[in-house]
C-alpha positions as CSV (number, residue, x, y, z in Angstrom):
1,X,51.5,24.9,18.9
2,X,47.8,24.3,18.9
3,X,46.2,24.5,22.3
4,X,42.8,23.2,23.3
5,X,40.1,25.6,24.7
6,X,40.0,23.6,28.0
7,X,43.6,24.5,28.6
8,X,42.9,28.2,28.1
9,X,40.0,27.9,30.6
10,X,42.3,26.2,33.0
11,X,44.7,29.2,32.9
12,X,41.9,31.6,33.6
13,X,40.7,29.7,36.6
14,X,44.2,29.5,38.2
15,X,44.8,33.2,37.8
16,X,41.6,34.2,39.7
17,X,42.2,35.9,43.1
18,X,40.9,35.0,46.6
19,X,41.8,31.3,46.3
20,X,41.6,30.9,50.1
21,X,37.9,31.7,50.2
22,X,35.7,28.6,50.7
23,X,33.0,27.8,48.1
24,X,29.5,26.7,48.8
25,X,30.6,23.1,49.0
26,X,32.8,23.9,52.0
27,X,36.0,23.0,50.1
28,X,38.7,25.8,50.0
29,X,38.7,27.6,46.7
30,X,42.4,26.9,46.1
31,X,41.9,23.1,46.6
32,X,38.8,23.2,44.3
33,X,40.6,25.0,41.6
34,X,43.7,22.8,41.8
35,X,41.4,19.7,41.5
36,X,39.6,21.3,38.6
37,X,42.8,22.2,36.9
38,X,44.2,18.7,37.3
39,X,41.0,17.2,35.9
40,X,41.0,19.5,32.9
41,X,44.6,18.9,32.2
42,X,44.2,15.2,32.5
43,X,41.2,15.2,30.2
44,X,43.0,17.4,27.7
45,X,46.3,15.5,27.5
46,X,45.2,12.9,25.0
47,X,44.0,15.7,22.8
48,X,47.2,17.7,22.6
49,X,48.1,18.5,19.0
50,X,51.7,18.2,17.8
51,X,53.2,21.4,16.5
52,X,53.9,20.0,13.1
53,X,51.6,18.1,10.8
54,X,52.3,14.6,9.8
55,X,52.8,14.4,6.0
56,X,52.1,11.4,3.8
57,X,53.5,11.6,0.3
58,X,51.7,9.8,-2.6
59,X,53.1,9.4,-6.1
60,X,51.1,8.0,-9.0
61,X,50.7,8.7,-12.8
62,X,48.2,11.6,-13.0
63,X,49.1,12.3,-16.6
64,X,50.8,10.5,-19.5
65,X,50.0,7.1,-21.1
66,X,49.5,5.4,-17.7
67,X,47.2,8.1,-16.2
68,X,44.3,5.7,-16.2
69,X,46.0,3.8,-13.4
70,X,45.9,6.9,-11.3
71,X,42.5,8.4,-12.3
72,X,40.8,7.5,-9.0
73,X,43.6,8.6,-6.7
74,X,42.3,12.2,-6.2
75,X,38.9,10.8,-5.2
76,X,40.5,8.4,-2.8
77,X,42.7,11.1,-1.3
78,X,39.6,13.3,-0.7
79,X,38.0,10.4,1.1
80,X,41.2,9.9,3.2
81,X,41.3,13.5,4.2
82,X,37.8,13.3,5.5
83,X,38.6,10.1,7.4
84,X,41.7,11.7,9.0
85,X,40.2,15.1,9.6
86,X,40.5,14.5,13.4
87,X,44.2,13.9,13.2
88,X,46.2,10.8,14.1
89,X,47.7,9.8,17.4
90,X,51.4,9.0,17.1
91,X,53.6,8.6,20.1
92,X,51.1,10.1,22.5
93,X,50.5,13.3,20.4
94,X,47.7,14.0,18.0
95,X,49.0,15.1,14.6
96,X,47.2,16.8,11.9
97,X,47.6,14.8,8.7
98,X,48.5,16.3,5.3
99,X,48.5,14.2,2.1
100,X,50.8,15.5,-0.6
101,X,50.0,14.1,-4.1
102,X,52.7,14.1,-6.8
103,X,52.4,13.3,-10.5
104,X,54.9,10.9,-12.0
105,X,53.7,11.9,-15.5
106,X,54.1,8.1,-16.4
107,X,57.9,8.7,-16.5
108,X,60.4,6.8,-14.3
109,X,62.8,9.7,-14.2
110,X,60.0,12.1,-13.1
111,X,58.8,9.6,-10.5
112,X,62.2,9.6,-8.9
113,X,62.4,13.4,-9.1
114,X,59.1,14.0,-7.3
115,X,59.9,11.3,-4.7
116,X,63.0,13.3,-3.8
117,X,60.9,16.5,-3.6
118,X,58.6,14.8,-1.1
119,X,61.6,13.7,1.0
120,X,63.8,16.8,0.8
121,X,61.3,19.7,0.4
122,X,58.0,18.4,1.9
123,X,59.7,16.3,4.6
124,X,57.2,13.6,4.5
125,X,57.1,10.9,7.2
126,X,56.0,8.1,4.8
127,X,55.7,7.7,1.0
128,X,53.0,5.7,-0.7
129,X,53.2,4.9,-4.4
130,X,51.2,3.0,-7.0
131,X,50.5,2.9,-10.7
132,X,52.7,0.3,-12.4
133,X,56.4,-0.5,-12.2
134,X,57.3,2.7,-14.0
135,X,56.2,4.7,-11.0
136,X,56.5,2.3,-8.1
137,X,60.0,1.2,-8.9
138,X,61.8,4.6,-9.0
139,X,59.9,6.0,-6.1
140,X,60.8,3.0,-3.9
141,X,64.4,3.2,-5.0
142,X,64.6,6.9,-4.1
143,X,63.1,6.2,-0.7
144,X,65.5,3.3,-0.1
145,X,68.5,5.5,-0.9
146,X,67.2,8.3,1.4
147,X,66.2,6.1,4.3
148,X,62.5,7.0,4.2
149,X,59.8,4.4,4.7
150,X,57.8,3.6,1.6
151,X,54.9,1.3,0.8
152,X,54.2,0.5,-2.9
153,X,51.6,-1.3,-4.9
154,X,50.1,-2.0,-8.4
155,X,53.2,-3.7,-9.9
156,X,53.9,-7.4,-10.0
157,X,56.5,-8.0,-7.3
158,X,59.0,-9.7,-9.6
159,X,58.8,-6.8,-12.1
160,X,59.3,-4.3,-9.2
161,X,62.3,-6.2,-7.9
162,X,63.8,-6.6,-11.4
163,X,63.4,-2.8,-12.1
164,X,65.3,-2.1,-8.9
165,X,67.9,-4.9,-9.4
166,X,66.9,-6.3,-6.1
167,X,67.8,-9.7,-4.6
168,X,64.7,-11.4,-3.2
169,X,66.8,-13.3,-0.7
170,X,68.1,-10.0,0.8
171,X,65.2,-7.7,0.3
172,X,65.3,-4.0,1.2
173,X,65.5,-2.0,4.4
174,X,63.0,0.8,3.9
175,X,60.6,-0.2,1.2
176,X,57.6,-2.6,1.4
177,X,55.4,-3.8,-1.4
178,X,51.8,-5.2,-1.5
179,X,50.6,-6.9,-4.7
180,X,50.5,-10.2,-6.5
181,X,53.3,-11.9,-8.4
182,X,53.7,-13.5,-11.8
183,X,53.0,-17.0,-10.3
184,X,49.5,-15.7,-9.3
185,X,48.8,-14.3,-12.7
186,X,50.0,-17.4,-14.6
187,X,47.8,-19.6,-12.3
188,X,44.7,-17.4,-12.8
189,X,45.1,-17.4,-16.6
190,X,46.0,-21.1,-16.9
191,X,43.2,-22.3,-14.6
192,X,40.8,-20.3,-16.6
193,X,41.9,-21.8,-19.9
194,X,42.2,-25.4,-18.8
195,X,38.5,-26.3,-19.3
196,X,38.0,-24.3,-22.5
197,X,37.8,-26.2,-25.7
198,X,41.0,-25.1,-27.4
199,X,44.0,-26.7,-29.0
200,X,46.2,-25.3,-26.1
201,X,48.4,-23.4,-28.5
202,X,49.2,-20.0,-27.1
203,X,50.6,-16.9,-28.9
204,X,52.7,-14.6,-26.7
205,X,53.0,-10.8,-27.0
206,X,55.9,-9.6,-24.9
207,X,57.3,-6.1,-25.1
208,X,61.0,-5.3,-24.9
209,X,60.8,-3.9,-21.3
210,X,61.3,-5.2,-17.8
211,X,57.7,-6.6,-17.5
212,X,57.8,-8.2,-20.9
213,X,61.1,-9.9,-20.2
214,X,59.7,-11.2,-16.9
215,X,56.7,-12.7,-18.6
216,X,58.7,-14.4,-21.4
217,X,61.6,-15.6,-19.2
218,X,62.1,-19.3,-19.9
219,X,62.9,-20.1,-16.3
220,X,60.7,-17.9,-14.2
221,X,58.2,-16.6,-16.8
222,X,55.1,-18.1,-18.6
223,X,56.8,-20.8,-20.7
224,X,57.5,-23.2,-17.9
225,X,54.0,-23.3,-16.2
226,X,52.4,-23.5,-19.7
227,X,54.5,-26.5,-20.7
228,X,53.8,-28.1,-17.3
229,X,50.1,-28.5,-18.1
230,X,50.4,-29.3,-21.8
231,X,50.2,-25.9,-23.5
232,X,52.7,-24.8,-26.2
233,X,53.9,-21.2,-26.6
234,X,54.6,-19.4,-29.8
235,X,56.9,-16.4,-28.9
236,X,57.6,-14.3,-32.0
237,X,60.1,-12.2,-30.0
238,X,60.0,-8.9,-28.2
239,X,58.5,-5.8,-29.8
240,X,59.0,-2.1,-28.9
241,X,56.3,-0.4,-26.9
242,X,54.3,1.9,-29.1
243,X,54.9,-0.2,-32.2
244,X,52.6,0.6,-35.2
245,X,52.4,-2.9,-36.6
246,X,52.2,-6.5,-35.4
247,X,52.4,-8.2,-38.8
248,X,55.2,-10.6,-37.7
249,X,53.4,-11.6,-34.5
250,X,50.1,-12.2,-36.2
251,X,51.8,-14.2,-39.0
252,X,53.5,-16.5,-36.5
253,X,50.3,-17.1,-34.5
254,X,48.3,-17.8,-37.6
255,X,51.1,-20.2,-38.8
256,X,50.9,-22.1,-35.5
257,X,47.1,-22.0,-35.3
258,X,47.1,-20.4,-31.8
259,X,43.7,-20.5,-30.2
260,X,44.8,-18.4,-27.3
261,X,46.7,-15.1,-27.2
262,X,48.3,-13.7,-24.1
263,X,50.9,-11.2,-23.1
264,X,51.4,-7.9,-21.2
265,X,50.8,-4.8,-23.2
266,X,50.1,-1.1,-23.1
267,X,46.5,-0.3,-23.8
268,X,47.4,1.5,-27.1
269,X,49.4,-1.5,-28.3
270,X,46.6,-3.9,-27.5
271,X,44.3,-1.7,-29.6
272,X,46.8,-1.8,-32.5
273,X,47.2,-5.6,-32.3
274,X,43.5,-6.4,-32.0
275,X,42.6,-4.1,-34.9
276,X,45.3,-5.6,-37.2
277,X,44.4,-9.1,-36.1
278,X,40.8,-8.5,-37.2
279,X,42.0,-7.0,-40.5
280,X,44.2,-10.0,-41.2
281,X,41.4,-12.5,-40.2
282,X,43.2,-13.9,-37.2
283,X,40.5,-15.1,-34.8
284,X,41.8,-16.6,-31.6
285,X,39.2,-18.2,-29.2
286,X,40.6,-16.5,-26.1
287,X,42.5,-13.3,-25.6
288,X,43.8,-12.8,-22.1
289,X,46.1,-9.8,-21.8
290,X,47.7,-8.4,-18.7
291,X,47.9,-4.6,-18.0
292,X,46.2,-3.5,-21.2
293,X,42.6,-4.6,-20.4
294,X,42.4,-3.7,-16.7
295,X,40.4,-0.5,-16.9
296,X,37.0,0.4,-18.4
297,X,38.3,3.4,-20.2
298,X,40.5,1.1,-22.4
299,X,37.5,-1.1,-23.2
300,X,35.5,2.0,-24.2
301,X,38.2,2.9,-26.7
302,X,38.3,-0.7,-28.1
303,X,34.6,-0.5,-29.0
304,X,33.2,-3.8,-30.3
305,X,36.7,-5.3,-30.2
306,X,36.4,-5.4,-26.4
307,X,33.6,-7.9,-26.0
308,X,34.8,-11.2,-24.4
309,X,38.4,-10.1,-23.7
310,X,39.8,-11.4,-20.5
311,X,42.3,-10.1,-17.9
312,X,43.6,-10.4,-14.4
313,X,41.4,-9.1,-11.6
314,X,43.2,-7.8,-8.5
315,X,40.1,-6.2,-6.9
316,X,36.4,-5.8,-7.6
317,X,33.1,-5.1,-5.9
318,X,32.7,-8.9,-5.4
319,X,35.9,-9.1,-3.3
320,X,34.8,-10.1,0.3
321,X,36.9,-7.5,2.1
322,X,36.2,-4.3,4.0
323,X,38.1,-1.2,4.9
324,X,39.8,-1.0,8.3
325,X,39.4,2.8,8.1
326,X,35.9,3.5,6.9
327,X,34.2,0.1,7.4
328,X,33.1,0.2,3.7
329,X,33.0,-3.1,1.8
330,X,34.5,-3.4,-1.6
331,X,31.0,-2.9,-3.1
332,X,30.3,0.1,-0.9
333,X,33.6,1.7,-2.1
334,X,32.9,1.2,-5.8
335,X,29.3,2.4,-5.4
336,X,30.5,5.6,-3.6
337,X,33.0,6.2,-6.3
338,X,30.5,5.8,-9.1
339,X,27.9,8.0,-7.3
340,X,30.5,10.8,-6.7
341,X,32.2,10.8,-10.1
342,X,29.6,9.4,-12.4
343,X,32.3,7.1,-13.7
344,X,32.6,3.3,-13.8
345,X,34.7,1.8,-10.9
346,X,38.3,0.8,-11.6
347,X,40.6,-1.8,-10.0
348,X,43.2,0.7,-8.6
349,X,40.6,2.2,-6.3
350,X,40.9,-0.6,-3.9
351,X,44.7,-0.6,-3.7
352,X,44.9,3.2,-3.4
353,X,42.6,3.0,-0.5
354,X,44.5,0.0,1.0
355,X,47.8,1.9,0.9
356,X,46.3,4.5,3.3
357,X,44.9,1.7,5.5
358,X,48.3,0.2,5.9
359,X,49.9,3.6,6.4
360,X,47.5,4.6,9.1
361,X,47.7,1.2,10.8
362,X,51.5,1.5,11.0
363,X,51.5,5.1,12.1
364,X,49.1,4.3,15.0
365,X,51.6,1.6,16.2
366,X,54.9,3.5,15.7
367,X,56.7,4.8,18.8
368,X,57.4,8.1,17.1
369,X,57.6,9.7,13.7
370,X,61.3,8.9,13.5
371,X,62.0,7.2,10.1
372,X,63.3,4.0,11.7
373,X,60.4,3.7,14.1
374,X,57.9,4.2,11.2
375,X,59.8,1.6,9.1
376,X,59.7,-1.0,11.9
377,X,56.0,-0.4,12.3
378,X,55.4,-1.0,8.6
379,X,57.5,-4.1,8.6
380,X,55.4,-5.5,11.6
381,X,52.1,-5.0,9.8
382,X,49.5,-7.7,10.3
383,X,46.1,-6.5,9.2
384,X,43.0,-7.1,7.0
385,X,42.4,-4.4,4.4
386,X,39.9,-3.8,1.6
387,X,42.2,-5.8,-0.7
388,X,42.7,-8.7,1.7
389,X,45.2,-9.6,4.4
390,X,48.5,-7.6,4.4
391,X,51.6,-8.7,6.3
392,X,55.3,-8.7,5.9
393,X,56.8,-11.5,8.0
394,X,60.2,-12.1,6.5
395,X,59.3,-15.4,4.9
396,X,58.8,-16.5,1.3
397,X,60.8,-15.1,-1.6
398,X,61.2,-11.7,-0.2
399,X,60.6,-10.3,3.3
400,X,59.4,-7.0,1.7
401,X,56.5,-8.6,-0.3
402,X,52.9,-9.1,0.8
403,X,51.0,-11.0,-1.9
404,X,47.4,-10.2,-2.5
405,X,44.8,-12.4,-4.2
406,X,44.3,-12.6,-8.0
407,X,41.5,-14.1,-10.2
408,X,40.5,-14.1,-13.8
409,X,37.9,-11.8,-15.3
410,X,36.2,-11.3,-18.6
411,X,34.6,-8.2,-20.1
412,X,31.0,-8.6,-21.2
413,X,28.4,-6.2,-22.6
414,X,26.7,-4.4,-19.7
415,X,23.3,-2.8,-19.2
416,X,24.4,0.5,-17.7
417,X,28.1,0.4,-18.9
418,X,29.3,-0.6,-22.3
419,X,31.3,-3.4,-20.6
420,X,31.2,-5.0,-17.2
421,X,34.0,-7.1,-15.7
422,X,32.9,-10.5,-14.5
423,X,35.0,-12.9,-12.5
424,X,35.1,-16.2,-14.4
425,X,37.7,-18.3,-12.6
426,X,38.5,-18.3,-8.9
427,X,40.4,-21.6,-8.5
428,X,43.3,-19.9,-6.7
429,X,41.1,-17.8,-4.4
430,X,37.7,-19.4,-3.9
431,X,36.5,-17.0,-1.3
432,X,36.2,-14.5,-4.1
433,X,32.9,-15.4,-5.8
434,X,32.5,-15.9,-9.6
435,X,29.7,-14.2,-11.4
436,X,30.2,-15.7,-14.9
437,X,31.9,-18.4,-17.0
438,X,34.7,-17.9,-19.5
439,X,33.2,-17.9,-23.0
440,X,35.0,-18.2,-26.3
441,X,35.3,-15.2,-28.6
442,X,32.8,-15.2,-31.5
């Protein structure tokens, strides 16, 4: 057990002889020492350190095809270790905090495996996870099965529930998610397209996976909201992730004269499609893709194909929120990241930081480190974070979902960076300022 220096001094004072001798104040030495001991003990009590550190597990893709979603996590964790260097008060004791990072390798099976390592070997108090459904889904499921509190992010909530075969009406007991949903994405895209001079014909690119099926679902996916505002959708059918040719999709979109292309793709697949579309002289006026166009590294790889592409924006320097842990604004955080790493900011920075904000807020409120107590504290969260308000209140489609704001952005040529992401439509969340207008592709 760690013991403060004042407690050691207290022991020395009490062991001294001649406690009946009066001091120069006229107070008996025994009484003076007892008072001093009581004062020191009282002052030291709030600073007592628990014997065991409090461990927070974090799982994200540090390698593999989704590694770009986790590229800023190590930087965020260094910042969190500094912020928590003085420990954390939980249940009347101050705990040293350890953060244990695990790599999902962009593989669902590996994500589940490392989650179990955190639970069984590292004995973490709480698990955090992010970096698309492929990581967040299996980690959340492992925690649910083991009865360990988990907070997840960076996966549309419908895709996460679908990957876990969850029932939104019932929810889960141990796992809580903070991110936007398909309804938010559809709204941001459609609101952005409505005022653009197009024929409102949309070509869809939907992979044969859980997210692709969610996007293309006729009842809960993109087709219904598109039809509701007068857009028509051409869906050439699902394709396999990693496909080497999109000839059938391009032919169908050219046949139907689609002015708009949308979908949810891996970055490598988006590169393949855009390259082949140019080669086959298919020139849509708007290309808005989910997942594939989120990160600056992807746009660098696209070269001149990237100019004018649009995507969802979950977080940016323009978001009017601040950290409950460090006091940094969104712009402060992105500036610090760029100064430290000499790399362009990425959207996952905000959500990685916010996961720790929520974790710390819950741990400060929990009665003890017992799993059920931590779980209950997470469920009772009501706070403002660097990505916006977070709360789980048992209402809406799932009691385990806290929705965060989403707007539409477009990549434009930058002065310092090859491309900068500008917010071009904020109809759904007008507190987030726009800094550009959606322009058609050349």
